[in-house]
VMD Tcl script that draws the C-alpha trace (Angstrom):
set ca {
  {135.90 206.25 -303.75}
  {139.34 205.76 -302.23}
  {140.34 202.36 -300.86}
  {140.42 202.15 -297.06}
  {143.76 201.04 -295.67}
  {144.93 199.88 -292.26}
  {148.67 200.44 -291.93}
  {150.74 198.23 -289.61}
  {154.36 199.27 -289.21}
  {156.82 196.58 -288.16}
  {159.90 198.56 -289.19}
  {159.67 202.36 -289.51}
  {162.57 202.19 -291.97}
  {161.05 199.27 -293.85}
  {161.57 198.90 -297.56}
  {158.84 196.36 -298.31}
  {155.07 196.83 -298.23}
  {152.93 193.71 -297.93}
  {149.35 194.21 -299.10}
  {146.61 191.94 -297.69}
  {142.83 191.81 -297.81}
  {140.99 192.56 -294.57}
  {140.27 189.32 -292.75}
  {138.06 190.64 -289.91}
  {134.37 191.36 -290.43}
  {133.22 194.86 -289.59}
  {131.98 194.96 -286.00}
  {133.64 191.66 -285.04}
  {133.44 191.17 -281.29}
  {136.48 190.91 -279.06}
  {136.86 189.12 -275.76}
  {137.64 190.72 -272.43}
  {141.38 190.81 -273.23}
  {140.87 192.87 -276.38}
  {141.55 189.96 -278.72}
  {140.10 189.19 -282.13}
  {140.29 185.50 -283.03}
  {142.90 184.96 -280.36}
  {145.36 187.70 -281.38}
  {145.92 191.09 -279.69}
  {143.75 193.77 -281.14}
  {145.78 195.89 -283.53}
  {145.39 199.52 -282.66}
  {146.13 201.10 -286.02}
  {144.85 204.20 -287.73}
  {142.39 203.68 -290.57}
  {144.03 205.31 -293.56}
  {143.08 206.13 -297.12}
  {145.26 204.69 -299.86}
  {146.84 207.58 -301.81}
  {147.29 207.55 -305.56}
  {151.03 207.10 -305.09}
  {150.37 203.45 -304.23}
  {149.90 202.67 -307.88}
  {153.71 202.65 -307.80}
  {156.11 201.04 -305.33}
  {157.13 204.31 -303.63}
  {157.00 204.14 -299.82}
  {157.96 207.72 -299.05}
  {154.40 208.70 -298.23}
  {154.15 205.90 -295.70}
  {157.30 206.94 -293.90}
  {156.24 210.58 -294.12}
  {152.84 209.80 -292.58}
  {151.04 211.65 -295.37}
  {148.13 209.20 -295.45}
  {144.68 210.75 -295.25}
  {142.69 209.45 -292.23}
  {139.19 208.21 -292.96}
  {136.20 209.46 -291.08}
  {134.38 206.12 -291.27}
  {135.50 202.55 -291.71}
  {134.76 201.06 -295.11}
  {133.11 197.69 -295.60}
  {135.33 194.64 -295.56}
  {135.35 194.28 -299.34}
  {136.77 197.80 -299.72}
  {139.55 197.58 -297.15}
  {143.19 196.52 -297.34}
  {145.81 195.92 -294.68}
  {149.30 197.22 -295.45}
  {152.28 195.94 -293.51}
  {155.52 197.90 -293.68}
  {158.39 195.48 -293.07}
  {162.11 195.00 -293.50}
  {163.05 192.92 -296.52}
  {166.30 191.89 -294.83}
  {164.43 190.49 -291.85}
  {162.08 188.56 -294.11}
  {164.89 187.18 -296.25}
  {166.73 185.96 -293.15}
  {163.60 184.30 -291.77}
  {162.16 182.84 -294.98}
  {163.91 181.16 -297.92}
  {160.78 181.89 -299.94}
  {161.06 185.64 -299.50}
  {164.81 185.35 -300.00}
  {164.25 183.64 -303.34}
  {161.67 186.19 -304.39}
  {163.59 189.29 -303.35}
  {167.10 188.24 -304.34}
  {166.84 186.27 -307.56}
  {166.81 188.04 -310.87}
  {163.86 186.05 -312.22}
  {161.39 187.62 -309.80}
  {160.11 191.10 -310.55}
  {159.75 191.95 -306.84}
  {163.49 191.44 -306.37}
  {164.28 193.54 -309.43}
  {162.06 196.35 -308.16}
  {163.60 196.23 -304.69}
  {167.13 196.44 -306.08}
  {166.38 199.16 -308.60}
  {164.18 201.41 -306.46}
  {165.21 200.37 -302.94}
  {161.62 199.48 -302.10}
  {158.84 197.24 -303.33}
  {155.24 196.24 -302.81}
  {154.08 192.59 -302.63}
  {150.37 191.64 -302.77}
  {149.45 188.69 -300.52}
  {145.67 188.45 -300.99}
  {145.40 184.86 -299.74}
  {147.26 185.31 -296.46}
  {145.47 185.64 -293.15}
  {146.34 189.08 -291.69}
  {146.12 188.05 -288.03}
  {148.42 185.06 -288.50}
  {150.87 186.96 -290.67}
  {151.03 189.76 -288.09}
  {152.16 187.23 -285.50}
  {154.88 185.93 -287.79}
  {156.06 189.42 -288.63}
  {156.15 190.43 -284.96}
  {158.40 187.42 -284.31}
  {160.60 188.12 -287.33}
  {161.06 191.78 -286.38}
  {161.82 191.04 -282.72}
  {158.57 192.55 -281.40}
  {158.43 189.93 -278.66}
  {155.92 191.69 -276.44}
  {153.41 191.84 -279.30}
  {153.48 188.07 -279.80}
  {150.47 186.43 -278.07}
  {151.09 183.66 -275.55}
  {147.82 181.99 -276.50}
  {146.16 181.55 -279.88}
  {142.91 179.99 -281.02}
  {142.69 176.86 -283.13}
  {141.74 179.00 -286.12}
  {144.83 181.19 -285.81}
  {147.06 178.17 -285.19}
  {145.70 176.61 -288.36}
  {146.37 179.75 -290.38}
  {149.84 179.91 -288.87}
  {150.47 176.38 -290.12}
  {149.47 177.51 -293.62}
  {151.84 180.50 -293.59}
  {154.73 178.69 -291.89}
  {154.56 175.99 -294.55}
  {154.15 178.49 -297.38}
  {157.10 180.65 -296.32}
  {159.19 177.86 -294.71}
  {159.46 179.63 -291.38}
  {159.29 176.72 -288.94}
  {162.61 177.55 -287.29}
  {161.38 181.06 -286.56}
  {158.29 179.93 -284.64}
  {159.35 176.63 -283.04}
  {159.81 178.03 -279.53}
  {156.44 179.80 -279.68}
  {154.73 176.62 -280.86}
  {155.63 174.99 -277.55}
  {154.06 177.90 -275.68}
  {150.90 177.92 -277.82}
  {150.46 174.15 -277.58}
  {150.50 174.24 -273.77}
  {146.96 175.61 -273.97}
  {145.79 174.15 -277.27}
  {146.78 170.54 -276.63}
  {143.84 170.04 -274.28}
  {141.49 170.50 -277.25}
  {143.08 167.85 -279.49}
  {140.13 165.70 -280.72}
  {139.57 162.27 -279.28}
  {137.04 161.33 -281.95}
  {136.04 162.38 -285.46}
  {135.14 166.10 -285.54}
  {135.13 169.01 -287.99}
  {138.46 170.18 -286.50}
  {140.33 167.07 -287.64}
  {141.75 168.61 -290.81}
  {142.94 171.67 -288.90}
  {144.77 169.51 -286.39}
  {146.25 167.37 -289.14}
  {147.68 170.53 -290.71}
  {149.01 171.82 -287.39}
  {150.65 168.54 -286.44}
  {152.11 168.09 -289.94}
  {153.65 171.55 -290.27}
  {154.90 171.90 -286.70}
  {156.20 168.32 -286.46}
  {153.92 167.16 -283.62}
  {154.36 163.43 -284.16}
  {152.10 162.17 -281.35}
  {149.20 164.41 -282.40}
  {149.75 163.55 -286.07}
  {149.51 159.86 -285.23}
  {146.40 160.37 -283.10}
  {144.59 162.52 -285.66}
  {145.41 160.24 -288.57}
  {144.23 157.24 -286.55}
  {140.91 158.95 -285.85}
  {140.60 159.84 -289.54}
  {141.32 156.26 -290.61}
  {138.72 154.87 -288.24}
  {136.05 157.56 -288.52}
  {136.00 158.92 -292.07}
  {133.18 157.90 -294.40}
  {134.68 158.83 -297.76}
  {137.90 159.96 -299.43}
  {139.25 161.93 -296.50}
  {140.66 165.32 -297.51}
  {140.15 164.69 -301.23}
  {138.64 168.14 -301.77}
  {140.83 170.07 -299.35}
  {143.18 172.52 -301.08}
  {143.70 175.28 -298.51}
  {145.71 173.36 -295.92}
  {149.34 172.36 -296.52}
  {148.84 168.62 -296.07}
  {150.51 166.52 -298.77}
  {148.17 164.40 -300.87}
  {150.10 161.20 -299.96}
  {148.96 161.71 -296.36}
  {145.31 161.95 -297.44}
  {145.75 159.01 -299.82}
  {147.33 156.83 -297.14}
  {144.54 157.59 -294.67}
  {141.87 156.84 -297.26}
  {143.60 153.66 -298.40}
  {143.94 152.46 -294.82}
  {140.24 153.11 -294.22}
  {139.18 151.19 -297.34}
  {141.62 148.36 -296.64}
  {140.42 148.12 -293.03}
  {136.76 147.90 -294.04}
  {137.65 145.40 -296.75}
  {139.48 143.21 -294.21}
  {136.50 143.26 -291.84}
  {134.16 142.19 -294.64}
  {136.68 139.55 -295.74}
  {136.57 137.96 -292.28}
  {132.77 137.67 -292.46}
  {132.86 136.42 -296.06}
  {135.51 133.83 -295.25}
  {133.48 132.50 -292.32}
  {130.36 132.25 -294.48}
  {132.26 130.45 -297.27}
  {133.86 128.15 -294.73}
  {130.50 126.95 -293.46}
  {128.99 126.81 -296.95}
  {131.58 124.24 -298.03}
  {131.35 120.47 -297.71}
  {133.80 120.20 -294.79}
  {132.24 119.12 -291.50}
  {133.20 121.57 -288.76}
  {131.08 120.45 -285.83}
  {132.73 117.39 -284.29}
  {130.66 117.12 -281.16}
  {129.91 113.53 -280.15}
  {126.13 113.31 -280.33}
  {124.19 110.30 -279.13}
  {122.75 108.63 -282.22}
  {123.14 109.74 -285.89}
  {126.13 111.93 -285.10}
  {126.89 113.01 -288.71}
  {123.37 114.28 -289.28}
  {123.44 116.27 -286.06}
  {126.93 117.67 -286.79}
  {125.65 118.81 -290.19}
  {122.60 120.39 -288.60}
  {124.86 122.25 -286.15}
  {126.98 123.64 -289.00}
  {123.79 124.64 -290.84}
  {122.50 126.54 -287.83}
  {125.80 128.41 -287.48}
  {125.72 129.32 -291.17}
  {122.06 130.36 -291.11}
  {122.35 132.48 -287.99}
  {125.52 134.09 -289.34}
  {123.88 134.95 -292.68}
  {120.77 136.28 -290.98}
  {122.72 138.42 -288.50}
  {125.11 139.68 -291.19}
  {122.13 140.79 -293.29}
  {120.57 142.55 -290.30}
  {123.88 144.31 -289.57}
  {124.37 145.43 -293.18}
  {127.34 143.13 -293.81}
  {125.58 140.75 -296.21}
  {125.52 141.18 -299.05}
  {128.77 143.15 -298.60}
  {128.58 146.94 -299.13}
  {130.22 148.01 -302.41}
  {133.77 149.32 -302.64}
  {134.93 152.03 -301.79}
  {132.37 151.81 -298.97}
  {131.17 155.42 -299.13}
  {129.09 156.21 -296.05}
  {130.73 153.50 -293.95}
  {133.41 153.97 -291.31}
  {135.97 151.43 -290.22}
  {134.85 151.75 -286.59}
  {131.22 151.31 -287.59}
  {131.94 148.18 -289.63}
  {133.98 146.75 -286.75}
  {131.06 147.33 -284.39}
  {128.68 145.58 -286.79}
  {130.99 142.57 -287.04}
  {131.34 142.32 -283.28}
  {127.55 142.47 -283.00}
  {126.93 139.36 -285.10}
  {124.69 136.81 -283.37}
  {125.82 133.26 -284.14}
  {124.17 130.17 -282.71}
  {125.35 126.54 -282.71}
  {123.03 123.58 -282.26}
  {125.39 122.14 -279.67}
  {124.58 125.03 -277.38}
  {120.85 124.21 -277.31}
  {119.60 121.78 -274.67}
  {117.46 119.81 -277.12}
  {116.88 116.34 -275.74}
  {116.98 114.52 -279.10}
  {120.27 116.26 -279.97}
  {121.75 116.03 -276.47}
  {125.52 115.70 -276.18}
  {125.84 115.36 -272.44}
  {128.67 117.94 -272.60}
  {128.17 121.26 -270.81}
  {131.61 122.67 -271.74}
  {130.96 123.43 -275.40}
  {132.31 126.81 -276.54}
  {129.46 129.10 -277.71}
  {129.00 128.94 -281.51}
  {131.97 126.60 -281.62}
  {134.20 129.63 -281.18}
  {133.07 131.27 -284.44}
  {131.94 134.48 -282.76}
  {135.02 134.46 -280.55}
  {137.27 134.08 -283.61}
  {135.57 136.94 -285.47}
  {135.90 139.27 -282.46}
  {139.57 138.36 -282.02}
  {140.24 139.21 -285.66}
  {138.41 142.50 -285.23}
  {140.68 143.29 -282.29}
  {143.76 142.67 -284.43}
  {142.45 144.81 -287.28}
  {141.67 147.63 -284.89}
  {145.14 147.50 -283.33}
  {146.72 147.67 -286.77}
  {144.68 150.78 -287.65}
  {146.96 152.87 -285.49}
  {147.63 156.07 -287.40}
  {150.59 157.36 -289.39}
  {154.21 157.84 -288.43}
  {155.16 161.44 -289.12}
  {158.79 160.57 -289.77}
  {157.78 158.19 -292.54}
  {156.28 161.10 -294.48}
  {158.52 164.01 -293.58}
  {161.23 164.71 -296.12}
  {163.57 167.70 -296.30}
  {162.27 170.39 -298.59}
  {164.47 170.84 -301.64}
  {165.15 173.60 -304.14}
  {165.95 175.10 -306.41}
  {163.80 178.20 -306.59}
  {162.92 179.13 -310.14}
  {160.13 180.10 -312.52}
  {158.92 183.53 -313.46}
  {156.48 184.64 -310.81}
  {155.83 184.69 -307.11}
  {152.73 182.48 -307.41}
  {154.58 179.76 -309.32}
  {157.02 179.38 -306.46}
  {154.68 177.54 -304.09}
  {154.40 174.21 -306.00}
  {158.19 174.10 -306.26}
  {158.53 174.35 -302.50}
  {156.21 171.43 -301.86}
  {158.62 168.62 -302.63}
  {156.89 166.28 -300.18}
  {154.32 165.15 -302.77}
  {151.57 167.69 -302.17}
}
mol new
graphics top color blue
foreach p $ca { graphics top sphere $p radius 0.5 }
foreach p [lrange $ca 0 end-1] q [lrange $ca 1 end] { graphics top cylinder $p $q radius 0.2 }
display resetview
């Protein structure tokens, strides 16, 4: 059975055929504006792939000798072919320029020797790539003014992969006018997508906000298993380290307070009537006992083990602020009466813990994009198209 093909022509005189897998399920619904996943519905003829496509010849494409299909094939048996201009792509993308110009890439050799070539891009999202190609080929009216979060995420993947930020920067401003209202305010499943978008498109405020939410709300090694999105591992590592360090600092405050009151130093200095030292010691003991009891109830004692899997920084902060600490001096017991009604509750222990939690929370303020962004460097080398991507990621990913 012949492979079903959807042909999209961006340049009728194109010399490069990009081959992608179909990314839209058969029968996918569109909204009232004729959009699929936020992009204009492509009205293209369903075509059968001729035998000539075992070579790089494009004459049959330009001659429209494709054989139309009577029925659409299942997704797994369908390809999307995009006929483009290699010159446009090389101007817009240093990646395509490296692939199509340098002698150590077979696609470039084929293009120079035959005047045309075919490049398989099985991992690229067709809807997102179509938007990029419309921009590159000057098809301004075909470029959507609004995109979904999914498409914006896939655009971030392709823009990073092909180094095409300059090409799309003006459109990013337009797209973000609508999308920015959906930037998360708390930990959600969309956090990684937004981290990718803000990283690739240089949205410093959103990057800071999303990384702050991740630091405060993640329960494990954030992003450790994410390989699809173009976020450098140092970003994930810094977020995870900040989370662990933050939780560790919260626990350290509680541990220090417990150790402080376990020691021999007398902390309560209230002037009791009669046997003052004994009553000061009893007050310290009540603070320590109530602190230990409340810490145990709140899951802070004994301390949870490092690296605190299942715990969030925000959750640990809330537990620490919820500690109930009682001092004997606060209790109107006649035999321990001080005659002083201005004693600070728990001798300020609870107040001190909460103040330290405030400081820790302020310091957990997200990442500075400029501190991570570095200019991408060359050179382009190696023997195949696939091996090019790691070379391009000189930011530590």
